[in-house]
N, C-alpha and C positions, 0 to 999 in steps of 0.2 A: 610256766609249766613247759619244760622241755621234752619230758617223756611221759609216756601213758603210765599212770599209777597202777595199773592192772597188769600190763604185759611188758612194762617198759620199753614199747616201741617208740621210735622217734617221729614215726608216721601219724603226727597229730596236727589238726587243724581247728581253729576257731570256727564256729558255726553260729549262724543266727537266722532260722526258719521262721521267724516270728509272723503270726496272722493276728487277726483281732481277737479271737477267743483263745488262741494259743500263743501267748507272747512267750520269748525266750530270754527275758529279763526279769530279774528278781522282782517279784510281787511285794517285797518290803525292803525298799532301798535303804531305809533307816537303819535296819538290822543288819543287812549284809549286800553287797553288789559284787556281781562276777560276770564272766564269759562262759559260755558253754564250748566245751572242746570235744571233738569227736576222734576217735582213735580208728583209723583204717585198718589196723592189724587185728585187734579183737572185738571192735564194734561198740565198746563201751562210750557213753557220753558222761563226761565229768566235768566239774568246775574248774576253772583255771587257778582259784584259790578258795580255801575254806575259811569260815569266821574263826575267831578267837575262841578257845574253849570255854572259857569263863562266860564270854559274851552269849554263847551258844546255850550253856546250861541256864543261864538266866533267862533267856527267851523261852527255852522249853518250860520252865517252871512258872513264868508270869506272864506269858502271851499265847503260846502255842495251843494250849488246850482250853482256854476260855470259851465257856458255854455262851448261849445267846442270852442267858439270865445272869450274867456276871455284873455285879453292881460296883461302881467306883464310887467311894466315898469322899467326903471333902477333904478329909485328911490324908488323902492319897492312898488310903487303904483300899483294897480290893477283897470283895467276898463272893463266893460262887457256891453252887449246889454240889454236893459231894458226888453225885452221879453226873457224869459228862454226857449229857444229852445234847445231840444224838449220837456222838461218837461211840458210846458204849454199846448202843443199838447197831451200829454199822459193823463193830466188832464181832458182835454175837452173829450177825446175819452173814458175815463172810465165811462162817463155818461150812456153809453149803458149797462153796467153792472147793474146799479141802474134801469135803465128804464125796462129792461127784468125781474129782480126780481120783480119789482112792478107789472108787468103785470100777473105775476104767483101768486099774491096775490090778487084777484078780490074783495075779502071781504074788503080791506083796502081802503080808500078814498083816491083818487091821490090828488097831492098838486093843489090848485086852486089859483085863483087870490087873494083871501082873505087871504091865509094861508102866514104865515112866514117861511121861510126855511133858516135854519142857517148851514153854512158849516164850522165846526171847522178846522182850519190849511187850510183853501182854498187858502192861498198864493196869486197868481194874479187873482183868480176869475173865472178861465175858466170853471170849473165844474158848478159854479152857472150861468155862461153865458148860458149853455145847459139847465139848471133847468129853466131859466127865458124865453128862446126861446120856450121850449116846453109846460111849464105850465103856464107861466105868473105870478108866486107866487113873493111874496115880499121876496127878498133874502138879507142875512146879511153875509158877510165875517168876521169871527173871527179869528183873525191871528196874531203871533207875529212879523212878518216882516213888518215893516214900509213902507218899499219900495214895497212890495207886496200889502199893502192895499192903498198905494197912486195909485199904477198902476191900480188896479181894479176899484178905484173909477174914475180916470181921463179918462182912455182909454175905460173902459166898463160900466161905470155908475152904478156900484154896490157898495154899501155903506159898510163900515167896521167898526169894533169894536177892537181895540187894546188889543190882550191877555196879561195879566200880571201874574195873578194866576189862573189856568185853573180851580182849583178845588173850588175857592171861588169868581170869577169875578161875578159882577152884570152887566149884558149885558144891562138890562134895558128893555127887552121885552121877552114875552115867544114865543116859537116855536112851531108850529104843526109837523114840520120834522126837524131832526138834522141829519148831515151826517159828517162821519169821514172817508175820503178816503185815505187810507195808512197814517193815523196819530195814530192810536189808540196804534199801536205797539211802537210809540216813547213816549208814556206817562209813566213817571216815578212813578205816583200814579194812576193806572187805576180805583182802587177800590174807591178813593176819588173823582175822576171825575164822575164816574157814580152815585155815591149819589148826588152830586151836580147837574148833569143833570137831575136826576129823581125829586129832591126837588124843584128845583129852576129854570129850563129852559125850560123842556118840558111840554107842556099841558097835561091835564089828557087823552086825546083821540089821543095823538101824537104817533109817532113812530121813531125810528132812523135806519139808514143805515150805516152799517160799512162795510169796505173792508179793509182787512190785508192780508199780506203774510202768505201763508200756510206752515207750517214746512216740509211737505212732498215734496214741490216743490220749495223751496226757501232757499239759504244757510244760515246757522245760523252764519254769519259773519260780519253783519251790526254792526258797533260800536254804532249805534244811535237807534238800535232795542232792547229796553230794555226786551221787551216780545216777544215771538212768538208763535201763537196759531195753534190748529188744531180744526176742527169742534166740537170735543167734548170739548175742554177747552174753546173755545170761547162761546160756548153755556152755560158752567157751569158759567162762570164769569157773563154772562148777566142775568141768570135766578136767580142766587144768589143776584142779585141787583135790582130786581123787574122789570125785563123784560120778556116778552113772546115771544119766537121765532116764527114768523111767517113763515120764508122761510130762509133756509140756504143751501148755494150751495158751490161747489167747481168750480172756473172758471180758465181759461186760462187769458192771457191778450191780448192786441191788436195786438200781434206778432210784437215785437219792433225790432226784429232782433239780440236780445241777445242770447248768447249762451246755457243760461239756460232756454229759453224760452220753456214751456210746458203747458199741458191742466189742470194741477191742481197747478197753481202758486199761486192763490189768494182764499181766502175765502170771501164770502159776504153773509151778513145777514141783514134781516129786523126784527126788535123787537119791539113790542108795550109796552107802558107803563102799568104796572098793580101795584096791591098793595100787590102782593104775592112775598114775599123773600124766595125763595127755597133753601135749603141747601142740597137737594136731587140730589147729583152729578151724571151726567153719569159717570160710572166707566171707567176711562181711562185704557190704556195698563200698565203692570207693566214695570219697567225701561229697563230690558234686551229686552223685547218684543218690546219696543217702538223701541229703538235703532235699532234693526235687520230690523224692518218695515221702518224706515228712510233709511237705506243702501239700502233696496231692492227697494224702491221708486226712490232713487237716480241712482241705477244701470239702471232701466228701461229708465229714462231720458237720461243717457249716451247713451244707445243704440239706442234710437230714434235720438238722435243728430247725432250719427254715420252714421245711415242710411240715415239721411237728407244730410249730408256732402258729402256722396257718390253719392247720387243722383244728387246733384249739380254738382260734379266733372265729372259725366258721361255726364250731359248736356253741360259742359263747352267743354269737349273732343269733344263731337259731333259738336258743334257750330265751334270748330277749324277746324275740318276736312272740314266742309261746305265752311268755309273761304278760306281753302288752295285750295279747288277743284276750286273755282271761281277765287282766286287771281293768280294761275299758269297761266291758259290759258290767262287771261285778261292782265297780266304784263310781263309774259315771251314769250308766244305764240302770243300775240298780237290779240286774238280773242275776240270779242265783245260777253260777256255771257248775255247781258240783254234779247234777244229773247229766248234763252234756259231756262233762269230762269223763264220768263213769261210763256212759254209753260209748264213747270213744275208745277208752281203754278195752272195752267189752269186744269190740269190733276189731281191734288190732290183735288182741290174744287170740280171738277165734281164727283170724287169718293166719296166724303163725301156727296155729295147731294144725289146720288144714293143711299147710304147707309141708308139715312135718309128716 
């Protein structure tokens, strides 16, 4: 790669800010290997090469969304449950990020029953299910997966449109609101998509909601994340394609139990459509400072994770001691501990009530 794929700048450099929890190399080298490139002009992190399209589609359809319950048969077939647990639950839970960000923009019109809300890459439709429950909007699932479209239509009554070429598809309708929830980072041509969205999909008074992984809180190791953003770089690409940033925030997730859970794991933004294409980029950090900041952020997450693990360990040790205190008299000395436990609970509850 000689130029940035977003801004065409030649001020690009290979980076490798790897740490133990935050590797910057492909997590699936059999599928795709690459190096991360940083653009010091617009601030976007991108792969130096993309996987073959056919190989990518095969990966998405056969490996990417396997549930923990998938069964591999002896004849090399694979079967899986129709609801992707826990991913569909995550998709539904992420609605709260959009809802809270919209509340922080009181000047924007919330979705109504007369509005069309399109979710790009909505898969099985659970984000749109939350949208329809809360706002009652007309919803449309725009998705590559035929299985996802079929499930959303049959199980959730959410209509869909099959995505074929995301930079040119004629969906057949205009939208008041368009969402991309952990989809924008998967696009091979985000500039082409934003131009198509601006010209052919979004109404003049419409706005978009995008949620993406934050480079400061998410590893640069997913072989399907072609671009990774910071608040600065996400703002730059949107404003340069005719969108006005209404609100952009760094958020955690719904605490899924991942080792990399942290409070700045994602970036969420609401941006309204304008007629202004601004090339006045917010100046990002230079390459060396950016890599240092990444490692500093990763170090903070490591320390917080260690503190959390120790807290859980001490809690488990405390519970183990309690269990032993109860088990030994009951099982070895044959003492009925229930009256003693009840009295202890009563004393504890009384002390708490007195202190309040």
